[in-house]
N, C-alpha and C positions, 0 to 999 in steps of 0.2 A: 119495424125493426125487430129481429129475431131476438132470442133470449141472451145470446151470447154478447150482441150489441148493447142489450139493457145493462147486462152485467158489467161491462166496461164503461159504459157511460156513467154508472153508479160509482164505479171506483175514481174515475176522473173527478166526479162533482165532489165525492168526498176528500180528495187531494186537494182540490182548489179552496173548498170550505176551510180545511186543515190550514193551508198556506194562508190564507185570508187572516183567520184567527193568531197565527204565529206573527204576522206582519203587523197586526194591530196591538198585539203584546208588545213588540219590539218598539215601535214608534213613541216618540217622545208624547208624554201625557200633555193634553191642552191645558193651558193654564186655568185654574178655577178660582177665581177671585169673586167673593160674593159682592153683589150691589155695585160692581165695577170701580171700587176704590177699597184701599186700605187704609183703615181709620184706626189710630192709635192715641189714647187717652193717658196723659201723665195726671193721676190722682194723689194727691197728697195736701199737706197743710199749707194754704198759702196766705195766711192770716192770723197766727197765732204762734205757739212756741217752736215750731220746726220751719216756720216760713222763710227764714235766712238760710238755713243748712240745707233744705231742698227747695220747695215753694216754685216760685216762678222760674228760678235758675234752672231747676229741673227740665221745665218746658222748654228753655233756650237750648239746653244740651240736646235733646231730642230733636229739635230743630236743626241743630248743625248735623246731627248724624244723618238726617233724611237729605239735607244738601249734599254731605258728602257721598252718599248712596247713589243720588241722581234724581231724587223727588218722583220718580216712578218706580214701581216693581211689578214684574210680570206684565208689563205694559199697562199698568192702572196707576192712576195720581195716588199720591200718598198724602194722607191729612193728620194733622196733630192738634190735638185740642187739651187745654188743661182745665182741670176740674179741683174743686177746693172742699175737701171732706171736714175742715175745721175740728180734727181730731174727733169726731162724733160718729158713732157706729152705726147709729140708725141713720144719719144722714148719708153715709158712705153706701150703705145697702141700698138705698133708695137711688141715689146717683148711679150706681152699677147698673141696676135693672132698667132704668131708663135709658141710659147710654146704650144698654144691648138692645133692647126693643126698640126704642124710637130713633136713635141715631146710628144704630148699626156698628158698634163699636166692635174692633175685631181683636184689640188688645190694650192690656192694662199695665202701667209702669210705675214703678218707686213706690207708691202706696206712704212709706215712712210713718207707720203706726201700726205696732203687731198686732193690737186689738181690733184695727179694721182690716188688716191682712187676713187674719183669722176668719174674720166675719164673712168676707167677701169670696174667699177662695173657691167654695164649694159651688155658688151661685155661677161663677164662671165656667168652672167644669160643667155643670149642667148645659151651659148654652155652648159649649165646646168653642169657647175662645181661650186667650192666653194671658196670663198674668204673671210679671216678672217684678218680685219685690226686692227693691233696692234699698231704700232705707229703714225697712223693716228688719229686725233682727232675731225674733223669735225661734229658736231652732226648731220647733215643733210643726214649722211651716213646711219642712223637710223631714219631718218626723211622724208622728201619727196623724197629722193632718194634710199629709202630701196629697197630691191629685197628679194625673198625668199629664194636666195643663198648665203647670206651675213651676216657677223655679226661684232661687235665692241666689242672689248675683253679687253681695258685697260682703256682708258679715253676718254671724250669728252667735248668739249668747255662748254657746259651748267654745267656739273657737276664739271669741274675744277673752273670755274668762282663761281659757288655757293660755293663750298667747301672752297677756298680760301678767298672769301670775308667774309663768315659766321666765319671763324677762326681768321682772322686779323682786321675786322672792328671794329674801336672802336672812341673814342674821337681823340685818339693820331695819328689815321691812316684812317683820314674820306676822305681826299684828294688826289686823285689818278691820276698818269700821264700813258698815256698807249704808250708804244713803240711797235709797232706792226708790224710783218713780212707782206709783202705786196703780199699775197697770200691767198689761199682759207681757210688754217687752221687760220691764223691771222685775216682775215676778221670775220670769224665766233666767234674767241676768243673775238675780240674787241665788237661785237654786244651782245655776251652774259655777257661778264663782264659789260659794260655799263648797260644792262639791269638790273643786278643782282645789282649793286651798287646803282642805283636809286631806286630800290624797297625796299632796306634796309638803305637807309637814309645817303648813301655815294653820292661823289661828283666826277666826271671825269673833273678835271681842264684843261686837254688838251690831245691831242693825236698826233701820228705822225707815219706815215708808211715808212718803209725801206726796200730795196731790198733784197731778199733772197743773202746770201753769202757777205754780207757788211764788208768791211774791217775797215772804219771809221765812227765812230757814234757820232762824235764830234758835229756835226751839228744838230742831232737829240737830243742830251743830252741838248744841250745849249736851246733849246726851253724848255725842262723839267725844267730846273734850274730856268727859269724865271716865272714859272708857280705856284709858291708858293705851292708846292706838300709836300705831307707827305708820299706818298707811290709809287715808280716807278715800275710799273708791265711790265714786259718783256714778251710781247705776241710774243714769238719766240721760238726758239729751237737750239739744237745743238752748233756748233762754234759761231752762231749769238749770243746766250745768252753769251756765253763765252765771246767774244769780247766786249759786251754791258758792261757786269759787270765789267771788267778790266777798261774799259774807265770811267765807272761811278765812279770807286774809283779814277781815277786820277783828276776827276773834284771834288773829296772830297765830294761827294753827301752822302754818308753814314756817314763819319765823321759829317756831319751838321744834322746827325738824320734822313734821309731818310731811310724808310724800303724798301727792295726790296721784292717784290712778284712776284714768278717764277711759271707759271703753269707748263712748260716743263722743267724740270731740273732733272740732274742725276749725279750719282756718278763720271763719267767720267769728267763732266763739273766742280764738285766741285776739284777734283784733278788738273784739269788744271789750274784753277784760284788760288788754294791755300786756306788754312783757313784764312789766314791775310786778303784776300779781301772779301771771300765769307761767313765770319761767320754770323750767324744770319739770313742767307737766307732761308726763309720758303716756302716749296711746298708740293705738294701732290706726293704720290709714291704709286705704288701698290706692291711694293716689296723693301725690303731692307735686304742686305746680312747677317747682324749681329741680325737679330730680333731675331731668335730662332734657335732650333738645325737642323729642316729641312732645314731653309734657308741658314745655314751656310754648312751643307752637299751638297747642290746644288752648292753653290759658290765655294768649293773646287774642286769639278769635272770640273766647266767652268774655273775656274783660271788654272787648269793644261794644258788648252789648249790655252786660250787666254791671260794668265799672269796677270789677274786681275780679279777681282769679275763681274759678270754681272750688267748690268743697268736693271731697273724693266723693260722696253720694251723686253729686250732680254729673261729675266725670263718668260715675258708673251707670248713669242714666243713658248717657252717648253710647256707651258700650253694650249695653243691653238692647237698646234700639236698633243699633248698627247690626249685632248678630241676629235678633229677629227678622230683619229684611233681607240679610243674605239667606235666611233659611225659607222665608217666604218664596224668594227666586229661585233656589234649589228644588223645592218641593213643588212649586206651581200651584201651591193652594193657599187661602188664608184659614183653611179649617184647624182648629186649636190643636186638636191632638195630632195631627200630621204635621204641624210647624214645629211644635215642640220635640217631637220624635227627631225632627232634622235639626234641630238645634242642639240635640244631644249627640248627633253624629259628627257636626263639623267643630273643628277647634275653634276656640275664640282667640282672636288676634287684634288687637288695636293698639293705641299709644300708651295704653296702661295696662295690656294683658297681652302676655307671650304664650300662646300654645296651650290655653288652660282648656278643661274637659268639663262638660256639665253631665254629672253623674245620672244614674237612673232615677235616684230620689230627687232630682232637681236642683241639687247642691252644685254651685260652681267651685271647683277646687282652684282658689285664687289666692296667690301668695299676698301677705299684707307687708307693710312697712312699718317697723318701730320707730315713731318719731319723737322728738323732744323739744318743747318750745325754748327757743333761745333766750339768753339774757339781753337786756338792752344795749349793752357794749356790743354784742356779736352781731346784732341786725344791722343791714348795709341799705335796707329801703324799706318802703310803706309796707311790703307785703313779704319780706324775707323774715320770717317768724319761726322757722323750724330746722333742726336738723333731722336728718334721715339717719339712724343709728344703726339699724339693720333691716335685713330682710327676712321674715318669718314663712318659711315654706308652708303651703297648704296642707301638706300631709303630716306637719308638726302640730298642727292646731286643731283642723276640721276632723268632726266626730268621723271615725271610719265607717265606709259604708256598711260593712258587715254588722255594726252597732245600731244601724238605724232602725228606728221603728216604722219606717215606710213600708209598705207591702211592694212597692215597685222595688224597692232595693233587693227584698228576699227573691224576686223573680228575675233579677238580672244575672 
């Protein structure tokens, strides 16, 4: 072969190699699912203060999402397991590490305790898995503690404070007393509620912190009763909220005109307290079972397994799991950083969400419902417990992304 032929063959080989590389790049990527399964963990409190508001019900919600998606993703089976952290940070950290290393978990959902969420978030990032905080609400999760592998799906302390203060603050509801759970969520909620009230002309006339799983709120409420309050804000959740409302009623606070503002409240709290005591309580919810036909349809399926309608946190676990699975399918991988990037690309659509977007800092821009507990005379059934008074737009209560402390927001 002469030199001219050598030159021609080299050019052809180069063109073929280039064409091969182009075709390889253009071809769809083969699905890359580790360990031939996608394993989802619903990690929350299943045995104490928050077991009714999330607990086993959140596991059921995740299972319903998997059923609706089709039980497989990218050709691989989907597995759902529940894990109980018992509201103990050290136990949760051990569970997460064990489930990543031993059980090959790919994603964690709910958590429902801000202290636990903050403790496990970086461990999950280092393992390149995904965590979607649903029942946890500390805004720092999408602020200074944010990661590329995490999202906050339902509410946060800044949004709850701003939304409730905007809805309730008036001349009749200007002086607020804050009863606060003494852990990460409560601390952040008190900080954000205090800042919001002061910015809007309200007044915090006093505050007191109580331990998680408190049985007797008498001494704490006694301090509030002497503070000339107009609004009692219960900055706690689950069984603590239920107990505080019952004992506030025994103190006669609501009969004396005190308004209850409860950032974290659910249908099971209302049911446990009863309409006589909880009527008029106002709070924000991402979902209410009787809002519309799609909400009622999901509630019927959930109730068939759990014996009651879902809380808004449980419904939001369904939403988060379904969106995660859509993103695994679209990205062709269960690698945490790539799945989360895809979750931020796709709009969130389900029975409780319409075209919501997940921001660069991991905060879902979700509207919330302002709901008020009915009077006994207004209720027409066992679970007909609330009025939906208004919808508060995400942009009117969630901290703007340009104000976020998350480095990811500054790079967006």
